[in-house]
N, C-alpha and C positions, 0 to 999 in steps of 0.2 A: 503494500500500499504505499502510497506517496502522495502527498499534497503538492500540487505544481508551484505554490509559494513557499513551501517549507525547504529548508537546506537539506541537502542530501549528502550522504557520505559517499563521495566520489571514489572510484577505484583507480588504482595506480595504473590499471590497463584499460585505456579508453576503447580498445578494439572490442571488449567484451560487451559493448553496449552498442545496439543496432538502432539506428533511427527508423521510425515507422512512419511518422505523419506530423503535421503540425497540430498543436493542441487545439487551436482554433476550428479544426475541422471534426472535432468530437462534439456531439450533443449530449448534454447532461441526461441520464437516465435512458440512454439508447445505447446499445451494444453495437460496436463497429468491427467488421471481419477484417483480419489483416493477415496476409501471407509472408511470413519473415523466415528466411533461409530455409523454406520448405515445410515450416511448421505453421498450421492453422491457429491463429489467436483470436480471442474476443476481447477486446479494449473497451471498458466502462467507466465513464466519467460521471461523478456524483455531483449534483448542484454545489455543494460546499467544497469542491475542488479535490476529493479524494479519486484517484486514479487506479484501476485494477487492469490486470492482464492475466487472462486465464486461457487455457486450451479451447479451442471453438468445438472440440469433439464432445459430443454427450456420451459420458461414460456408460450410461445403460444401453444405448443403441448403435453407437459408433458412428452416428450421423453427425455433420459438422453444421451445428445449428445453435449452438449456445450464445452466439452474438445476436440471436433473435429472442433470446430468453427474457423473461419478466425480472426486472430489477426491483428489488424491495428490500425489506429488513425484516429479523428476526430479534427483538429486543434491540440491543445496540450493535448487533452484527449486520453488515451490509450483504445482502444475497443476490442471487441469480437463479430464477427456476427455469428448467428445461422446457422449451416449449412443446416437446413431445409428451412427456409422461409426467412432467411437473415435479420432479425431483428438486429439491431447493438445497443449493450449495452456498457456503460462507465464501465470499469473494476474495478474502484475505488468505484463508487457509486451504480452501477447496474441499473441506469438510462438507459430506452430505448430511444434512439434517434429517432427512426422511428415509433414507436406505444406507445403513452402515457400510454395505458392500461396494458402494460407488464413491469416487473422489475426483474432483477436478484437479488437473495440474495447474499450478500457479506460477507466475514469473515475477521477478522483480521489475518494476517500471518507474521510471523517472520522467522529468521534463528538463531540458537542458536547452537554452536559448530558444524557448518556444516550441521545440521539437520532442515528441513523446518518443521516448527510447525504452527498450526492452533488453533483458539480458537472459538469452536463452539458455546458456549453460548452467544458470543458478536455479533453474526450474525446479518446483518439486511437487510431488503428489501430496494430497490433502490428507 
């Protein structure tokens, strides 16, 4: 998770981060699909500035549809629900709230000079 306006711990290896798009191209509460080095991602920007990157692949079906999921929350956790079977995932951890057998892979994301950047090598399963 990252706030575009927050300071980010910058890696000593700038090649680890891949620029995806301009922050201004993302619409709050609407997922956007991106193909980054062969990996399909879903980027989600929230109205207060939190930005998330998760795999676009629905863990339950293998379909690449998470960018079309329903963005919401469970308590203080930001979530995305699969548009197919409605499993609900924590956007920060990838944990599935509705089926413990599923998890979304999450990726570090940051904004640098107005560009959304992700780090694929540091992705983790929920």
